[in-house]
N, C-alpha and C positions, 0 to 999 in steps of 0.2 A: 504494500500500500504506500502510495506517495504521500508525503507530509509537506504541508506548507508551513513555514515558520516566519514569524515577524518579530523584530526587536529581541532576538535571542542570542545567547552565547552557547555554541555547541563545540565540544571537544571530541576529537576522534583519535583514539590511541592505536593507530596502526591498521585499522580495518577499512572497509569501504562502506560509506553511508550514502544512501540515496535520498535526496530531498526533492519534493515536487517543485517548489519555488522558495526563494528566500528574499524577503523584503524588509524594509525598515532598517534600523541601525542594529549593530551587533557584530559578532565575530564567529568565524569558523576556524578552529585551530587543531593542532595535533599532527601526528606523523602519518595519518591515513589519507585516503582520497575521498573527496566529496563529489558525488555525481549529482548534478543539479539540473532541474528542468523537466523532470519526468511527468509533470502534469500537462505539458504541451502548451502552456500559456506564455504570453509575452510578459516580461517583468524587468525592472531595473534592479540590479544587484548593487546596493549601496553599503553592504557589509564589508568587513575586512577579512581576508584570508591570511592566516599566519602559520607557516611551517607545514603546510599540507599540500596535497595534490588536488587538481580540479579536472573533472570531466563534465562537459556540457552534453546533456542527453535530452530527449524529448523534442517534439516538433516546433516548439515556440522559439521566440527570440529572447535571449538573455543579454541585457546591456550592462556593461561594466564601465564606470567613469573614472576610476582611480587606480593607481598602482597597487598590485597585490603581491604579497610575500609568499609565493609558493615554493615548494622544494622539489618539484619535478616538472617535466614538460606538461603543458595543458593539452587535453585532447577534446576535440569537438566531434562527438559521435553522431549527433543528429541536430536538426534545427539550425539556428543561427546564433553565433556569438558576435555581438556588436560591441566594439570597443570605441568609446567616445570620450577621448580626453580633450581638455580645453587647449592644451599645447602639446606639440610633439616633443617629448623629452629626449635627452641624449642616451638614455638607457631604456631597455624594454619594459613594458607595463607589467610583465610577470617576472619577478626577480626576488632573490633572497637578499641581495646586496648589489651595489653597482658593478661588482666584479663577478658575481655569481648569478647569471641570468638563465632563463629557461625559454624554450621555444614552444611552438604551437603545432600540433598535428591535426589536420583536417581530414576526416574520414569520408567515404563515399556518401553522397547525399547531404552532407553538412556544409555550412557556409561560414566564412569569417568575413565580417564587414566592419566598417568604421574608420576611425581616424586615430592612429596611435603608432608608437614604435613597438613592433611585435617580435623583434629578435629573429630567430631562425624559424622558417616555415617549412613544414613537410606536408605535402598535399597528396593524399592517396584516394583519388576519385572525388574529392570535394571541390569547393569553389572558393576562390578568393574574390571578394567584391569590395574593393576600396571605396570609401565614402559612406555616407549615412543613408541607409536603406529606408529611413522613415520619411524622406522627402523625395519629390519627383526627380530632381537633379541630384544625383549622388555625389555631393561635393566632399572633397577631402582625400586624404591619402594614408596608406599604410607604409611605414618605413621598416624594411627587413634587412637583417645582416646576411641572410642566405635564404634562397628559395629552391626547394626540390619538389618537382611535380611529376607524377606519372602521366602516361598518355591518356588516361580517362579523367583527368582533372581539368578545371576551367578557371579562367581569369576573366571576370566581367568588369569592363570599364565603361564609364559614361563620358562621352566626348560631346561637347556642346560648342557650337559656333557662337562665341561671345567675345566682347572686347577684353575682358579680364579672364583669360582661360584658367589661371591658377585657382580661382574661386568658383569656377563653373564646370569643373570636370573632376573625375576621380583618377587616381594614379597609384602605382605601386613603385616605390623607390627602393632599390636594392644596393646596399653598401657592402662591399666585401669581395 
């Protein structure tokens, strides 16, 4: 059974815990992995991850707006993980420290969208869709240190004929 939590602190000591959705303020911590999104609904994750792993599951969209202190690569198994930071930082959004960062794996049928520094991307049949999927023109970009895509993966870009192209298109910038 999927559980929705709001304004809670949950600790995970090395196992895997599945949560339907997580809203409000609070924290998820421990050495285990949190699988979030099994209710299949859209929600904004405003909590804090500390010392744990993250799997995005379920058909809905999970939006993350701040840096998260994970201790393993993040996996998107289903639905969309939308990263929406106010500025593109020098270090990836998923990190334990500035020298200890983690990448994102996008599985078949799953999507990564948004505007953030994402570190290393591994795409196994999934989709990279830079920009904000909530608006008609997907403005914004994803900054990656490395991108590995298999032949069943997709890169969706929105290009618009406009005077200021940097604010009217989506793009993926790869440094490395």
